[in-house]
Every structure is written in structure tokens, then in C-alpha cells.
ZADO-1210 file (C-alpha; in nm, 4 decimals, padded with zeros to 6 digits):
<atoms>
<atom x="00.0003" y="-00.0027" z="00.0001" code="MET" pos="1"/>
<atom x="00.3079" y="00.2396" z="00.0596" code="THR" pos="2"/>
<atom x="00.2895" y="00.5376" z="-00.1873" code="GLN" pos="3"/>
<atom x="00.5790" y="00.5432" z="-00.4162" code="THR" pos="4"/>
<atom x="00.7853" y="00.8546" z="-00.4286" code="LYS" pos="5"/>
<atom x="00.7206" y="00.8816" z="-00.7979" code="LYS" pos="6"/>
<atom x="00.3461" y="00.9159" z="-00.7346" code="SER" pos="7"/>
<atom x="00.3944" y="01.1710" z="-00.4435" code="ALA" pos="8"/>
<atom x="00.6246" y="01.3715" z="-00.6781" code="LYS" pos="9"/>
<atom x="00.3948" y="01.3544" z="-00.9691" code="ASN" pos="10"/>
<atom x="00.1224" y="01.5184" z="-00.7377" code="CYS" pos="11"/>
<atom x="00.3627" y="01.7819" z="-00.6404" code="VAL" pos="12"/>
<atom x="00.4327" y="01.8604" z="-00.9845" code="LEU" pos="13"/>
<atom x="00.0657" y="01.8941" z="-01.0644" code="ARG" pos="14"/>
<atom x="-00.0070" y="02.0734" z="-00.7040" code="ARG" pos="15"/>
<atom x="00.1766" y="01.4724" z="02.1402" code="ARG" pos="16"/>
<atom x="00.2236" y="02.0768" z="03.0526" code="GLY" pos="17"/>
<atom x="00.4756" y="01.7578" z="02.9765" code="ALA" pos="18"/>
<atom x="00.4118" y="01.4319" z="03.1422" code="LEU" pos="19"/>
<atom x="00.2776" y="01.5072" z="03.5107" code="THR" pos="20"/>
<atom x="00.4487" y="01.3965" z="03.8084" code="LEU" pos="21"/>
<atom x="00.1477" y="01.1819" z="03.9025" code="ALA" pos="22"/>
<atom x="00.1560" y="00.9875" z="03.5769" code="VAL" pos="23"/>
<atom x="00.5301" y="00.9424" z="03.6068" code="ALA" pos="24"/>
<atom x="00.4816" y="00.7874" z="03.9701" code="ALA" pos="25"/>
<atom x="00.2195" y="00.5451" z="03.8339" code="VAL" pos="26"/>
<atom x="00.4605" y="00.4298" z="03.5617" code="LEU" pos="27"/>
<atom x="00.7460" y="00.3998" z="03.8176" code="LEU" pos="28"/>
<atom x="00.5303" y="00.2044" z="04.0397" code="ALA" pos="29"/>
<atom x="00.4972" y="-00.0344" z="03.7688" code="GLY" pos="30"/>
<atom x="00.1303" y="-00.0149" z="03.7359" code="LEU" pos="31"/>
<atom x="-00.0699" y="-00.0686" z="03.4333" code="ALA" pos="32"/>
<atom x="-00.0413" y="00.1908" z="03.1608" code="PHE" pos="33"/>
<atom x="-00.4140" y="00.2685" z="03.1476" code="GLY" pos="34"/>
<atom x="-00.3803" y="00.6025" z="02.9691" code="LEU" pos="35"/>
<atom x="-00.6341" y="00.5214" z="02.6923" code="GLY" pos="36"/>
<atom x="-00.9033" y="00.7871" z="02.6651" code="ARG" pos="37"/>
<atom x="-01.2791" y="00.7101" z="02.6393" code="PRO" pos="38"/>
<atom x="-01.3927" y="00.7503" z="02.2891" code="ARG" pos="39"/>
<atom x="-01.6395" y="01.0268" z="02.3833" code="GLY" pos="40"/>
<atom x="-01.3736" y="01.2428" z="02.5366" code="GLU" pos="41"/>
<atom x="-01.2826" y="01.5671" z="02.3569" code="ALA" pos="42"/>
<atom x="-01.0079" y="01.5181" z="02.0968" code="LEU" pos="43"/>
<atom x="-00.6641" y="01.5720" z="02.2401" code="GLY" pos="44"/>
<atom x="-00.3000" y="01.4982" z="02.2060" code="ILE" pos="45"/>
<atom x="-00.2101" y="01.1744" z="02.3773" code="PRO" pos="46"/>
<atom x="-00.0033" y="01.2243" z="02.6950" code="PRO" pos="47"/>
<atom x="00.3201" y="01.0665" z="02.5772" code="GLN" pos="48"/>
<atom x="00.5380" y="01.1408" z="02.2922" code="THR" pos="49"/>
<atom x="00.6368" y="00.7793" z="02.2342" code="GLU" pos="50"/>
<atom x="00.4882" y="00.4634" z="02.3811" code="PRO" pos="51"/>
<atom x="00.7132" y="00.3352" z="02.6631" code="SER" pos="52"/>
<atom x="00.5048" y="00.0609" z="02.8182" code="THR" pos="53"/>
<atom x="00.2967" y="-00.2301" z="02.6893" code="GLN" pos="54"/>
<atom x="-00.0401" y="-00.0977" z="02.6223" code="PRO" pos="55"/>
<atom x="-00.3469" y="-00.2691" z="02.7575" code="VAL" pos="56"/>
<atom x="-00.5373" y="-00.4090" z="02.4602" code="LEU" pos="57"/>
<atom x="-00.7388" y="-00.6948" z="02.3448" code="ALA" pos="58"/>
<atom x="-00.4819" y="-00.9910" z="02.2900" code="GLU" pos="59"/>
<atom x="-00.4273" y="-01.1699" z="01.9501" code="ASN" pos="60"/>
<atom x="-00.6520" y="-01.4912" z="02.0071" code="PRO" pos="61"/>
<atom x="-00.4546" y="-01.6879" z="01.7483" code="PHE" pos="62"/>
<atom x="-00.1602" y="-01.9234" z="01.7278" code="GLU" pos="63"/>
<atom x="00.0851" y="-01.9617" z="01.4474" code="ALA" pos="64"/>
<atom x="-00.0683" y="-02.2942" z="01.3494" code="GLN" pos="65"/>
<atom x="-00.4040" y="-02.1363" z="01.2928" code="ASP" pos="66"/>
<atom x="-00.2783" y="-02.0123" z="00.9606" code="PHE" pos="67"/>
<atom x="-00.2079" y="-02.1839" z="00.6303" code="SER" pos="68"/>
<atom x="-00.2238" y="-02.1365" z="00.2572" code="TYR" pos="69"/>
<atom x="-00.5178" y="-02.2994" z="00.0583" code="GLN" pos="70"/>
<atom x="-00.5200" y="-02.2586" z="-00.3139" code="ASN" pos="71"/>
<atom x="-00.2458" y="-01.9906" z="-00.2851" code="GLY" pos="72"/>
<atom x="-00.4222" y="-01.7752" z="-00.0324" code="TYR" pos="73"/>
<atom x="-00.3977" y="-01.7222" z="00.3369" code="MET" pos="74"/>
<atom x="-00.6637" y="-01.8939" z="00.5584" code="THR" pos="75"/>
<atom x="-00.7323" y="-01.8933" z="00.9274" code="CYS" pos="76"/>
<atom x="-00.8820" y="-02.2340" z="01.0794" code="THR" pos="77"/>
<atom x="-00.9748" y="-02.0728" z="01.4075" code="ALA" pos="78"/>
<atom x="-01.2011" y="-01.7819" z="01.2951" code="ALA" pos="79"/>
<atom x="-01.4483" y="-01.6581" z="01.0397" code="ASP" pos="80"/>
<atom x="-01.2635" y="-01.4578" z="00.7882" code="THR" pos="81"/>
<atom x="-01.3002" y="-01.3065" z="00.4405" code="ALA" pos="82"/>
<atom x="-01.0334" y="-01.2778" z="00.1766" code="LEU" pos="83"/>
<atom x="-00.9661" y="-00.9451" z="00.0127" code="GLY" pos="84"/>
<atom x="-00.7327" y="-00.7077" z="-00.1474" code="LEU" pos="85"/>
<atom x="-00.6487" y="-00.3380" z="-00.1527" code="ASP" pos="86"/>
<atom x="-00.5777" y="-00.1502" z="-00.4572" code="VAL" pos="87"/>
<atom x="-00.4733" y="00.1820" z="-00.5998" code="SER" pos="88"/>
<atom x="-00.3913" y="00.3312" z="-00.9371" code="GLU" pos="89"/>
<atom x="-00.0646" y="00.1312" z="-00.9162" code="HIS" pos="90"/>
<atom x="-00.2436" y="-00.1874" z="-01.0157" code="GLN" pos="91"/>
<atom x="-00.3774" y="-00.0356" z="-01.3367" code="GLY" pos="92"/>
<atom x="-00.6826" y="-00.1459" z="-01.4998" code="GLN" pos="93"/>
<atom x="-00.8476" y="-00.4252" z="-01.3243" code="ILE" pos="94"/>
<atom x="-01.0926" y="-00.6925" z="-01.4381" code="ASP" pos="95"/>
<atom x="-01.3008" y="-00.7159" z="-01.1328" code="TRP" pos="96"/>
<atom x="-01.5054" y="-00.9966" z="-01.2487" code="GLN" pos="97"/>
<atom x="-01.1942" y="-01.2073" z="-01.2744" code="LYS" pos="98"/>
<atom x="-01.0931" y="-01.0882" z="-00.9351" code="VAL" pos="99"/>
<atom x="-01.4315" y="-01.2074" z="-00.7893" code="LYS" pos="100"/>
<atom x="-01.4005" y="-01.5391" z="-00.9725" code="ALA" pos="101"/>
<atom x="-01.0434" y="-01.5785" z="-00.8170" code="ALA" pos="102"/>
<atom x="-01.1877" y="-01.5843" z="-00.4684" code="GLY" pos="103"/>
<atom x="-01.1628" y="-01.2207" z="-00.3575" code="MET" pos="104"/>
<atom x="-01.4503" y="-01.1237" z="-00.1334" code="GLU" pos="105"/>
<atom x="-01.3851" y="-00.7553" z="-00.0386" code="PHE" pos="106"/>
<atom x="-01.1830" y="-00.4732" z="-00.1915" code="ALA" pos="107"/>
<atom x="-01.0222" y="-00.1750" z="-00.0046" code="MET" pos="108"/>
<atom x="-00.9760" y="00.0940" z="-00.2481" code="ILE" pos="109"/>
<atom x="-00.7483" y="00.3915" z="-00.2240" code="ARG" pos="110"/>
<atom x="-00.9569" y="00.7170" z="-00.2794" code="LEU" pos="111"/>
<atom x="-00.6374" y="00.9647" z="-00.2713" code="GLY" pos="112"/>
<atom x="-00.3266" y="01.0623" z="-00.0904" code="TYR" pos="113"/>
<atom x="-00.1360" y="01.3745" z="00.0186" code="ARG" pos="114"/>
<atom x="00.2057" y="01.4300" z="-00.1332" code="GLY" pos="115"/>
<atom x="00.4995" y="01.3802" z="00.1118" code="TYR" pos="116"/>
<atom x="00.6773" y="01.7039" z="-00.0373" code="SER" pos="117"/>
<atom x="00.4488" y="01.9824" z="-00.0541" code="GLU" pos="118"/>
<atom x="00.1422" y="01.8196" z="00.1029" code="GLY" pos="119"/>
<atom x="-00.1096" y="01.8543" z="-00.1780" code="VAL" pos="120"/>
<atom x="-00.4156" y="01.6331" z="-00.1772" code="ILE" pos="121"/>
<atom x="-00.4608" y="01.4234" z="-00.4857" code="CYS" pos="122"/>
<atom x="-00.7339" y="01.1800" z="-00.5900" code="ALA" pos="123"/>
<atom x="-00.6289" y="00.8385" z="-00.7076" code="ASP" pos="124"/>
<atom x="-00.6926" y="00.8296" z="-01.0677" code="SER" pos="125"/>
<atom x="-00.8728" y="00.4968" z="-01.0733" code="ARG" pos="126"/>
<atom x="-01.0634" y="00.5244" z="-00.7499" code="ALA" pos="127"/>
<atom x="-01.4106" y="00.6031" z="-00.8883" code="ARG" pos="128"/>
<atom x="-01.3732" y="00.3158" z="-01.1478" code="THR" pos="129"/>
<atom x="-01.2571" y="00.0730" z="-00.8920" code="ASN" pos="130"/>
<atom x="-01.5399" y="00.1647" z="-00.6623" code="LEU" pos="131"/>
<atom x="-01.8083" y="00.1199" z="-00.9199" code="GLU" pos="132"/>
<atom x="-01.6676" y="-00.1912" z="-01.0844" code="GLN" pos="133"/>
<atom x="-01.5689" y="-00.3827" z="-00.7585" code="ALA" pos="134"/>
<atom x="-01.9336" y="-00.3300" z="-00.6414" code="ARG" pos="135"/>
<atom x="-02.0714" y="-00.4334" z="-00.9771" code="GLU" pos="136"/>
<atom x="-01.8683" y="-00.7651" z="-00.9621" code="ALA" pos="137"/>
<atom x="-02.0217" y="-00.8266" z="-00.6232" code="GLY" pos="138"/>
<atom x="-01.7319" y="-00.7508" z="-00.3717" code="LEU" pos="139"/>
<atom x="-01.7881" y="-00.5687" z="-00.0590" code="ALA" pos="140"/>
<atom x="-01.5982" y="-00.2491" z="-00.0693" code="ILE" pos="141"/>
<atom x="-01.4329" y="-00.0304" z="00.1776" code="GLY" pos="142"/>
<atom x="-01.1808" y="00.2739" z="00.1188" code="ALA" pos="143"/>
<atom x="-00.8532" y="00.4212" z="00.2507" code="TYR" pos="144"/>
<atom x="-00.6815" y="00.7451" z="00.2220" code="PHE" pos="145"/>
<atom x="-00.2897" y="00.7557" z="00.2435" code="TYR" pos="146"/>
<atom x="-00.2112" y="01.0450" z="00.4718" code="SER" pos="147"/>
<atom x="00.0914" y="01.2577" z="00.5126" code="GLN" pos="148"/>
<atom x="-00.0944" y="01.5007" z="00.7548" code="ALA" pos="149"/>
<atom x="00.1353" y="01.7101" z="00.9952" code="ILE" pos="150"/>
<atom x="-00.1441" y="01.8393" z="01.2049" code="SER" pos="151"/>
<atom x="-00.4920" y="01.7779" z="01.3298" code="ILE" pos="152"/>
<atom x="-00.6106" y="02.0470" z="01.0844" code="GLU" pos="153"/>
<atom x="-00.4661" y="01.8558" z="00.8040" code="GLU" pos="154"/>
<atom x="-00.5993" y="01.5326" z="00.9088" code="ALA" pos="155"/>
<atom x="-00.9484" y="01.6899" z="00.9406" code="GLN" pos="156"/>
<atom x="-00.9031" y="01.8377" z="00.5918" code="GLN" pos="157"/>
<atom x="-00.8198" y="01.4756" z="00.4440" code="GLU" pos="158"/>
<atom x="-01.1324" y="01.3442" z="00.6220" code="ALA" pos="159"/>
<atom x="-01.3477" y="01.6213" z="00.4846" code="GLU" pos="160"/>
<atom x="-01.1948" y="01.5474" z="00.1323" code="TRP" pos="161"/>
<atom x="-01.2669" y="01.1786" z="00.1636" code="VAL" pos="162"/>
<atom x="-01.6363" y="01.2444" z="00.2648" code="VAL" pos="163"/>
<atom x="-01.6839" y="01.4888" z="-00.0316" code="GLU" pos="164"/>
<atom x="-01.5201" y="01.2452" z="-00.2723" code="PHE" pos="165"/>
<atom x="-01.7343" y="00.9646" z="-00.1650" code="LEU" pos="166"/>
<atom x="-02.0554" y="01.1661" z="-00.2001" code="GLY" pos="167"/>
<atom x="-02.3566" y="00.9270" z="-00.2000" code="ASP" pos="168"/>
<atom x="-02.1235" y="00.6074" z="-00.2500" code="THR" pos="169"/>
<atom x="-02.2279" y="00.3361" z="-00.0065" code="GLN" pos="170"/>
<atom x="-01.9552" y="00.1502" z="00.1694" code="LEU" pos="171"/>
<atom x="-01.9614" y="-00.1927" z="00.3332" code="ASP" pos="172"/>
<atom x="-01.6367" y="-00.1701" z="00.5060" code="LEU" pos="173"/>
<atom x="-01.4530" y="00.1145" z="00.6891" code="PRO" pos="174"/>
<atom x="-01.2833" y="00.4241" z="00.5685" code="VAL" pos="175"/>
<atom x="-00.9296" y="00.3814" z="00.6827" code="VAL" pos="176"/>
<atom x="-00.6572" y="00.6232" z="00.7889" code="PHE" pos="177"/>
<atom x="-00.3229" y="00.5050" z="00.6281" code="ASP" pos="178"/>
<atom x="-00.0378" y="00.7327" z="00.7631" code="TRP" pos="179"/>
<atom x="00.2921" y="00.6013" z="00.6630" code="GLU" pos="180"/>
<atom x="00.6591" y="00.7083" z="00.7241" code="TYR" pos="181"/>
<atom x="00.8535" y="00.8175" z="00.4213" code="VAL" pos="182"/>
<atom x="01.1970" y="00.9437" z="00.5265" code="ASP" pos="183"/>
<atom x="01.3585" y="01.2269" z="00.7152" code="GLN" pos="184"/>
<atom x="01.3551" y="01.4547" z="00.4333" code="GLN" pos="185"/>
<atom x="00.9712" y="01.4187" z="00.3844" code="ALA" pos="186"/>
<atom x="00.7464" y="01.6862" z="00.5476" code="ARG" pos="187"/>
<atom x="00.6482" y="01.4314" z="00.7961" code="THR" pos="188"/>
<atom x="00.9922" y="01.3081" z="00.8792" code="GLY" pos="189"/>
<atom x="01.0065" y="01.4806" z="01.2253" code="GLN" pos="190"/>
<atom x="00.6637" y="01.3735" z="01.3396" code="MET" pos="191"/>
<atom x="00.6365" y="01.2438" z="01.7011" code="SER" pos="192"/>
<atom x="00.4208" y="00.9478" z="01.8119" code="GLY" pos="193"/>
<atom x="00.1654" y="01.1808" z="01.9941" code="ARG" pos="194"/>
<atom x="00.1435" y="01.3946" z="01.6696" code="GLN" pos="195"/>
<atom x="00.0653" y="01.1040" z="01.4468" code="VAL" pos="196"/>
<atom x="-00.1816" y="00.9631" z="01.6933" code="THR" pos="197"/>
<atom x="-00.3611" y="01.2940" z="01.7212" code="ALA" pos="198"/>
<atom x="-00.3893" y="01.3110" z="01.3316" code="CYS" pos="199"/>
<atom x="-00.5380" y="00.9621" z="01.3338" code="ALA" pos="200"/>
<atom x="-00.7879" y="01.0375" z="01.6046" code="LEU" pos="201"/>
<atom x="-00.8789" y="01.3635" z="01.4277" code="ALA" pos="202"/>
<atom x="-00.9403" y="01.1740" z="01.0975" code="PHE" pos="203"/>
<atom x="-01.1349" y="00.8983" z="01.2516" code="CYS" pos="204"/>
<atom x="-01.3409" y="01.1154" z="01.4500" code="GLN" pos="205"/>
<atom x="-01.4433" y="01.3353" z="01.1425" code="ALA" pos="206"/>
<atom x="-01.5096" y="01.0358" z="00.9366" code="VAL" pos="207"/>
<atom x="-01.7391" y="00.8906" z="01.2176" code="GLU" pos="208"/>
<atom x="-01.9297" y="01.2112" z="01.2387" code="GLU" pos="209"/>
<atom x="-01.9927" y="01.1871" z="00.8697" code="ALA" pos="210"/>
<atom x="-02.1508" y="00.8391" z="00.9130" code="GLY" pos="211"/>
<atom x="-01.8745" y="00.6083" z="00.8056" code="TYR" pos="212"/>
<atom x="-01.7002" y="00.3429" z="01.0233" code="SER" pos="213"/>
<atom x="-01.3288" y="00.4468" z="01.0589" code="PRO" pos="214"/>
<atom x="-01.0143" y="00.2161" z="01.0974" code="MET" pos="215"/>
<atom x="-00.6416" y="00.2818" z="01.1397" code="VAL" pos="216"/>
<atom x="-00.3838" y="00.1164" z="00.9130" code="TYR" pos="217"/>
<atom x="-00.0250" y="00.0473" z="01.0351" code="PHE" pos="218"/>
<atom x="00.2789" y="-00.1629" z="01.0188" code="ASN" pos="219"/>
<atom x="00.4852" y="-00.3086" z="01.2858" code="LEU" pos="220"/>
<atom x="00.7244" y="-00.0134" z="01.3023" code="ASP" pos="221"/>
<atom x="00.4601" y="00.2540" z="01.3553" code="LEU" pos="222"/>
<atom x="00.2815" y="00.0179" z="01.6175" code="ALA" pos="223"/>
<atom x="00.6130" y="-00.0286" z="01.8242" code="GLY" pos="224"/>
<atom x="00.7708" y="00.3216" z="01.7626" code="ARG" pos="225"/>
<atom x="00.4976" y="00.5818" z="01.7268" code="LEU" pos="226"/>
<atom x="00.1229" y="00.5112" z="01.7619" code="LEU" pos="227"/>
<atom x="-00.0664" y="00.5181" z="02.0879" code="ASP" pos="228"/>
<atom x="-00.2617" y="00.1905" z="02.0301" code="LEU" pos="229"/>
<atom x="-00.4801" y="00.2395" z="02.3338" code="GLU" pos="230"/>
<atom x="-00.6061" y="00.5658" z="02.2175" code="ALA" pos="231"/>
<atom x="-00.6827" y="00.4251" z="01.8719" code="LEU" pos="232"/>
<atom x="-00.8235" y="00.0781" z="01.9636" code="GLU" pos="233"/>
<atom x="-01.1874" y="00.1940" z="01.9608" code="PRO" pos="234"/>
<atom x="-01.1521" y="00.2471" z="01.5944" code="TYR" pos="235"/>
<atom x="-01.0025" y="-00.0926" z="01.5032" code="GLY" pos="236"/>
<atom x="-00.6755" y="-00.2011" z="01.3432" code="PHE" pos="237"/>
<atom x="-00.5651" y="-00.2918" z="01.0004" code="TRP" pos="238"/>
<atom x="-00.2167" y="-00.4467" z="01.0364" code="LEU" pos="239"/>
<atom x="00.0464" y="-00.4878" z="00.7804" code="ALA" pos="240"/>
<atom x="00.2592" y="-00.7760" z="00.8851" code="GLN" pos="241"/>
<atom x="00.4267" y="-00.9680" z="00.5896" code="TYR" pos="242"/>
<atom x="00.4504" y="-01.3205" z="00.7417" code="GLN" pos="243"/>
<atom x="00.3041" y="-01.6546" z="00.7173" code="ASP" pos="244"/>
<atom x="00.1330" y="-01.6209" z="01.0401" code="ALA" pos="245"/>
<atom x="-00.0397" y="-01.3320" z="01.2335" code="LEU" pos="246"/>
<atom x="00.2087" y="-01.2984" z="01.5496" code="THR" pos="247"/>
<atom x="00.1272" y="-00.9258" z="01.6342" code="PHE" pos="248"/>
<atom x="00.0347" y="-00.9466" z="02.0107" code="PRO" pos="249"/>
<atom x="-00.2865" y="-00.7540" z="01.9867" code="TYR" pos="250"/>
<atom x="-00.6228" y="-00.8204" z="01.8128" code="GLU" pos="251"/>
<atom x="-00.6651" y="-00.6680" z="01.4666" code="VAL" pos="252"/>
<atom x="-00.9678" y="-00.6486" z="01.2385" code="ALA" pos="253"/>
<atom x="-00.7775" y="-00.7028" z="00.9281" code="MET" pos="254"/>
<atom x="-00.4475" y="-00.8289" z="00.8433" code="TRP" pos="255"/>
<atom x="-00.2605" y="-00.7412" z="00.5329" code="GLN" pos="256"/>
<atom x="-00.0294" y="-01.0493" z="00.4974" code="TYR" pos="257"/>
<atom x="00.1492" y="-00.9812" z="00.1780" code="THR" pos="258"/>
<atom x="00.2414" y="-00.7082" z="-00.0802" code="SER" pos="259"/>
<atom x="00.3316" y="-00.9606" z="-00.3390" code="GLN" pos="260"/>
<atom x="-00.0080" y="-01.1212" z="-00.4121" code="GLY" pos="261"/>
<atom x="-00.1077" y="-01.2486" z="-00.7514" code="GLU" pos="262"/>
<atom x="-00.4736" y="-01.2397" z="-00.8347" code="VAL" pos="263"/>
<atom x="-00.6263" y="-01.3268" z="-01.1736" code="ASP" pos="264"/>
<atom x="-00.7617" y="-00.9975" z="-01.3318" code="GLY" pos="265"/>
<atom x="-00.4646" y="-00.7862" z="-01.2031" code="ILE" pos="266"/>
<atom x="-00.1473" y="-00.7571" z="-01.3889" code="SER" pos="267"/>
<atom x="00.0555" y="-00.6189" z="-01.1059" code="GLU" pos="268"/>
<atom x="00.1403" y="-00.7513" z="-00.7570" code="HIS" pos="269"/>
<atom x="-00.1267" y="-00.6636" z="-00.5098" code="VAL" pos="270"/>
<atom x="-00.1678" y="-00.6609" z="-00.1314" code="ASP" pos="271"/>
<atom x="-00.3791" y="-00.9413" z="00.0070" code="LEU" pos="272"/>
<atom x="-00.5779" y="-00.9289" z="00.3366" code="ASN" pos="273"/>
<atom x="-00.7733" y="-01.1337" z="00.5895" code="LEU" pos="274"/>
<atom x="-01.0735" y="-00.9705" z="00.7452" code="LEU" pos="275"/>
<atom x="-01.1656" y="-01.1184" z="01.0976" code="PHE" pos="276"/>
<atom x="-01.5419" y="-01.0993" z="01.0979" code="LEU" pos="277"/>
<atom x="-01.5613" y="-01.1100" z="01.4776" code="GLU" pos="278"/>
<atom x="-01.3357" y="-00.8294" z="01.5330" code="ALA" pos="279"/>
<atom x="-01.5159" y="-00.5807" z="01.3067" code="ILE" pos="280"/>
<atom x="-01.7567" y="-00.3414" z="01.4682" code="SER" pos="281"/>
<atom x="-02.1214" y="-00.3922" z="01.4981" code="PRO" pos="282"/>
<atom x="-02.1771" y="-00.0963" z="01.2755" code="LYS" pos="283"/>
<atom x="-01.9907" y="-00.2581" z="01.0025" code="VAL" pos="284"/>
<atom x="-02.1499" y="-00.5895" z="01.0506" code="LYS" pos="285"/>
<atom x="-02.4897" y="-00.4091" z="01.0271" code="GLN" pos="286"/>
<atom x="-02.3629" y="-00.2569" z="00.6875" code="SER" pos="287"/>
<atom x="-02.2596" y="-00.5837" z="00.5705" code="LEU" pos="288"/>
<atom x="-02.5910" y="-00.7415" z="00.6535" code="GLY" pos="289"/>
<atom x="-02.7811" y="-00.4776" z="00.4648" code="ALA" pos="290"/>
<atom x="-02.5580" y="-00.5118" z="00.1705" code="THR" pos="291"/>
<atom x="-02.5928" y="-00.8997" z="00.1517" code="THR" pos="292"/>
<atom x="-02.9764" y="-00.9179" z="00.2041" code="GLN" pos="293"/>
<atom x="-03.0039" y="-00.9251" z="-00.1678" code="LYS" pos="294"/>
<atom x="-02.8186" y="-01.2636" z="-00.1694" code="THR" pos="295"/>
<atom x="-03.0179" y="-01.4020" z="00.1275" code="GLY" pos="296"/>
<atom x="-02.7075" y="-01.4463" z="00.3385" code="LYS" pos="297"/>
<atom x="-02.6913" y="-01.3531" z="00.7087" code="SER" pos="298"/>
<atom x="-02.4434" y="-01.1061" z="00.8514" code="VAL" pos="299"/>
<atom x="-02.2388" y="-01.3988" z="00.9991" code="ASP" pos="300"/>
<atom x="-02.2156" y="-01.5382" z="00.6353" code="THR" pos="301"/>
<atom x="-02.1916" y="-01.2001" z="00.4590" code="ALA" pos="302"/>
<atom x="-01.9050" y="-01.3178" z="00.2484" code="PHE" pos="303"/>
</atoms>
């Protein structure tokens, strides 16, 4: 899913006072971290610049032996899952009927991105086509935005852009905040963990207020080095971990297990994902149920 420098440059060419003594005493006493905020609390910057203790989160319920490949794709024998992919303009023209026939059940579609140099927001050139054709082929659809926000205001701007772009498009799956580290020279190169977390919270809150289900995408590096996962947990996690088993210690709703997937109907390598149906929010389940009433399937067998 990582935006290439080439696409970001093309876009440019076309346009967390300080930690209180009370909290420090709690940490030194070895008590639980417990700094996650209730979801209804007013949006604010997380109290630590970088995570320094193990957060208190729902644990990953799976063992390595629960995962295996069948017919070339990842499966989990210990949970109800759906197999899907995420795409952008980098996959070029897609034959969505073939993608569906190949066994894909959902698609996460990039709507746009912010350039890492000048910070201009650009639409993905194939977003509307992918949304329409994936839906027509019978896949459940969700969306993501590749963020390079450096402030709460920019994250809110991105959310507003997404809502306007979607218009009356109906989604089955969440709208995802996908902030990724580029390098030290990028405008985001000096971002702290509390700043990135605050941006993610701002985006998710704005998207939720617009009626969509938000989610946060990250890889192992961001999870361990920057993000306040406790603060973000209410919105659900989409994890990139390119291994043959999901070994991340905490529960995730979706697992991007490879960036080198091969799917009939797509000429380029593509990211492949497992969606854990029991980990998605009731609101998303309700949306899936409404979408699949036409096929006579229940929410539990939405895919």
C-alpha cells in the first residue's frame, strides 16, 4: 500500500504541561499503563510522545498453527474470515469479474493521497472506476486515504476531502486512515508519536461524524515506535505484517499479509488481506448485513 515517491512527486508537480509527576509515579510503580481515553472524550493529544510501556489491549487470540495457505491464499482455521485485497492506481486497469472469480470477497480502494513533499491532496486516478466496478462484480467495498498529515487540521482536511469524494457512494467496510513514514526529508519526517496519533484520532472522529466506520492502518514499526494504540483501539486496526502467521500481540480487524499477491484480473502484484469477521464493529456488521440481504445471506455469512 506504501505510496511510491514517484506518485507523490507527480502529485507535487501537478499541485503529542509535559508528562505530570502523578503519571510518572504510576509508571515508576509498575502499574498498568491505563492511559487510553474514552472515545467520547474531547479530541486531544495523547499524553506521551512515544509509547514506553506495553499497552493494555485485546490480545491476539490466534496461534501460528491457525494459519495456512489454501489454493495460494492465506486462511485461518480458528476464525471466520473473508479474503480480500487493497488496490490503487498502481495496479492499473483491473478486471473485477476475474478478481471475484479468483476468490476475492472484498476490496479496500484507495481514494486519494497527500504528497509527502508539498502536502497537496490528490485523487487516485482509478478510485471511482474501482469503486464502481468492484461493487458491480459483487465484492464488498471499503476505502482508504494515504495520509501525510502533519497536524490535526490537515487530518481533518483529509477526512473532509474523503467524505466529499465519496458523495453518495455506499461502503460496506470502513474508511481507513493510512499514515506512513517516508523518510527524514519528507515534510512528515520529524513527526512524533503523539502527533501522528492525534492526526489519526482527528481523521477517525471526522469520518465517524460523517456516518462512516473508521479504522487505522499501520505496520509493525509504527505500532512499536510511534502510535498510541490504546487511544486508537476503539476504531479498529488494520495491520501490515508480511509473514506466514499473524504474530502481532494484539487483536486486529484486518491483516495485510503480503504485498506480493497474485490475483487473476490484475497484472501487477497486489496487497492481500484477511478480514476477521468477529473483530469488526457492530456497525460494519450491520452494513454488511444490509448489503448482503440481496443474496439471502446472514451477517455471519456475509461473504
